C-alpha positions as CSV (number, residue, x, y, z in Angstrom):
1,M,71.0,16.2,-64.0
2,P,68.1,18.7,-64.2
3,P,68.0,21.3,-66.8
4,L,69.6,24.7,-66.0
5,G,66.2,26.5,-65.9
6,V,64.8,24.2,-63.3
7,T,67.9,24.5,-61.2
8,L,67.8,28.3,-61.4
9,L,64.1,28.2,-60.5
10,Y,64.8,26.1,-57.4
11,G,67.6,28.5,-56.4
12,L,65.3,31.6,-57.0
13,L,62.5,30.0,-54.9
14,G,65.0,29.1,-52.2
15,L,66.3,32.7,-52.1
16,V,62.8,34.1,-52.0
17,S,61.8,31.7,-49.3
18,V,64.8,32.5,-47.1
19,G,64.4,36.2,-47.8
20,S,60.7,36.1,-46.8
21,A,61.7,34.2,-43.6
22,V,64.2,36.9,-42.7
23,G,61.7,39.6,-43.5
24,L,59.2,37.8,-41.2
25,L,61.8,37.9,-38.4
26,V,63.0,41.5,-38.7
27,S,59.8,43.3,-39.5
28,R,58.5,45.4,-36.7
29,S,54.9,45.4,-38.0
30,A,52.9,42.2,-37.2
31,I,50.9,42.7,-40.4
32,Y,54.1,42.8,-42.6
33,S,55.4,39.7,-40.7
34,A,52.2,37.8,-41.5
35,L,52.5,38.8,-45.2
36,F,56.1,37.7,-45.3
37,L,54.9,34.4,-43.8
38,V,52.3,34.1,-46.6
39,L,55.0,34.7,-49.2
40,N,57.1,32.0,-47.5
41,F,54.2,29.5,-47.6
42,L,53.6,30.3,-51.3
43,T,57.3,29.7,-52.2
44,V,57.2,26.4,-50.3
45,A,54.1,25.4,-52.2
46,L,55.8,26.2,-55.5
47,L,58.7,24.0,-54.4
48,Y,56.2,21.2,-53.8
49,L,54.8,21.7,-57.2
50,L,58.3,21.5,-58.8
51,L,58.9,18.2,-56.9
52,G,55.8,16.7,-58.6
53,A,53.4,16.9,-55.7
54,P,50.5,19.1,-56.8
55,F,48.1,17.9,-54.0
56,I,50.6,18.8,-51.3
57,A,51.2,22.2,-53.0
58,L,47.4,22.9,-53.1
59,A,47.0,21.8,-49.5
60,Q,49.9,24.1,-48.5
61,I,48.2,27.0,-50.1
62,T,44.7,26.2,-48.9
63,V,45.6,25.4,-45.3
64,Y,48.5,27.6,-44.5
65,A,48.4,30.6,-46.8
66,G,44.6,30.6,-46.7
67,A,43.1,29.5,-43.4
68,I,45.9,29.8,-41.0
69,M,47.0,33.3,-42.2
70,V,43.4,34.6,-42.1
71,L,43.2,33.4,-38.5
72,F,46.6,35.1,-37.7
73,L,45.5,38.4,-39.3
74,F,42.1,38.2,-37.5
75,V,43.8,37.7,-34.1
76,I,46.4,40.5,-34.8
77,M,43.6,42.9,-35.7
78,M,41.4,41.9,-32.8
79,L,44.2,42.3,-30.3
80,G,45.4,45.6,-31.8
81,A,48.9,44.2,-32.0
82,E,49.8,45.8,-35.4
83,K,53.0,47.3,-34.0
84,L,55.3,45.2,-32.0
85,T,56.5,46.8,-28.8
86,P,60.2,46.9,-28.0
87,T,61.3,44.0,-25.7
88,S,63.6,44.0,-22.8
89,L,65.9,41.6,-24.7
90,N,68.6,43.5,-26.5
91,I,69.0,41.8,-29.9
92,R,72.3,43.6,-30.7
93,S,73.9,41.8,-27.8
94,L,73.2,38.5,-29.5
95,R,75.3,39.3,-32.6
96,G,78.4,37.5,-31.3
97,L,76.4,34.4,-30.5
98,T,74.9,34.4,-34.0
99,V,78.4,34.7,-35.6
100,V,79.7,31.8,-33.4
101,L,76.7,29.7,-34.4
102,G,77.1,30.5,-38.0
103,V,80.8,29.5,-37.9
104,V,79.9,26.2,-36.2
105,L,77.3,25.5,-38.8
106,A,79.7,26.2,-41.6
107,A,82.3,24.0,-40.0
108,E,79.8,21.2,-39.7
109,I,78.8,21.5,-43.3
110,G,82.5,21.5,-44.3
111,L,83.3,18.4,-42.2
112,F,80.3,16.6,-43.8
113,L,81.6,17.5,-47.3
114,V,85.1,16.4,-46.4
115,A,83.9,13.1,-44.8
116,R,81.9,12.3,-48.0
117,G,85.1,12.8,-50.0
118,G,83.4,14.8,-52.7
119,V,81.2,11.9,-53.7
120,A,77.7,13.0,-54.5
121,A,74.9,11.2,-52.7
122,I,73.1,8.6,-54.8
123,P,69.6,10.1,-55.5
124,A,66.8,8.0,-54.1
125,E,64.1,6.8,-56.4
126,P,61.1,9.1,-56.1
127,A,58.2,7.6,-54.2
128,L,55.4,6.6,-56.6
129,T,52.8,7.8,-54.1
130,F,54.5,11.0,-53.0
131,G,51.8,13.7,-52.8
132,D,49.0,11.3,-54.1
133,P,45.7,12.2,-52.3
134,R,44.8,8.5,-52.0
135,A,48.2,7.6,-50.3
136,V,47.9,10.6,-48.0
137,G,44.3,9.7,-47.0
138,L,45.2,6.0,-46.4
139,M,48.2,7.0,-44.3
140,L,46.2,9.6,-42.4
141,F,43.3,7.4,-41.5
142,Q,45.1,4.0,-41.1
143,Q,48.6,4.4,-40.0
144,Y,48.1,7.8,-38.2
145,A,44.5,7.4,-37.1
146,L,45.1,7.9,-33.4
147,P,47.3,11.0,-33.7
148,F,44.7,12.4,-36.1
149,E,41.9,11.9,-33.6
150,V,43.9,13.3,-30.7
151,T,44.6,16.4,-32.8
152,S,40.9,16.8,-33.6
153,V,40.1,16.6,-29.9
154,I,42.8,19.2,-29.0
155,L,41.4,21.5,-31.7
156,L,37.9,21.0,-30.4
157,A,39.0,21.9,-26.9
158,A,40.7,25.0,-28.2
159,M,37.5,26.1,-30.0
160,V,35.4,25.5,-26.9
161,G,38.0,27.4,-24.8
162,A,37.9,30.3,-27.2
163,I,34.1,30.4,-27.0
164,V,34.1,30.3,-23.2
165,L,36.7,33.1,-23.1
166,T,34.8,35.2,-25.6
167,R,31.5,34.7,-23.7
168,G,33.1,35.7,-20.4
169,D,34.5,38.9,-22.1
170,L,31.0,39.7,-23.5
171,K,29.4,39.4,-20.0
172,D,32.1,41.7,-18.5
173,R,31.5,44.2,-21.2
174,Q,27.7,44.1,-20.7
175,A,28.2,44.5,-16.9
176,R,30.4,47.5,-17.4
177,R,28.1,49.1,-19.9
178,V,26.7,52.4,-18.7
179,Q,23.0,52.2,-18.0
180,P,20.9,55.2,-19.1
181,L,19.4,57.2,-16.3
182,P,15.6,56.8,-15.9
183,K,13.6,59.7,-17.2
184,K,12.0,62.0,-14.6
185,D,8.4,62.7,-15.1
């Protein structure tokens, strides 16, 4: 059984993670939503660190909280979508559905606990290579080489598409630019 401090830290990180996810969903400002998402990414990285996977934690911070969020904020600022517009979907009308889904989820958890008979699950032995950079690299480039290459081609196509769309937009702006009148002599 882990010490009480570690258990409390897991609980605190879990609460902050869930709270930031709720803040992400209910915030009307896209900037605040992105910042809540960064907080969520950071708490997940701390959970990875507590699980003994520092490489995965640093990758989480670098890739998600760093690069992806900078991209999100850049797109939000470029599109001028700082404030979300009201949608035609009335969220208040979905309250009954959320209550029903919550009750169903609680019933499923209760049935699972009753079916187990109060017996705790036998903890699995921790994987010796969990979060090890060498194991991640070997798995990525041997076992999952084809999906990795497909992903890189998709990302390349997305970059080329973004460049083409941006160039077309620049040409449109240059065509619409007002030309100065020639000077009369």
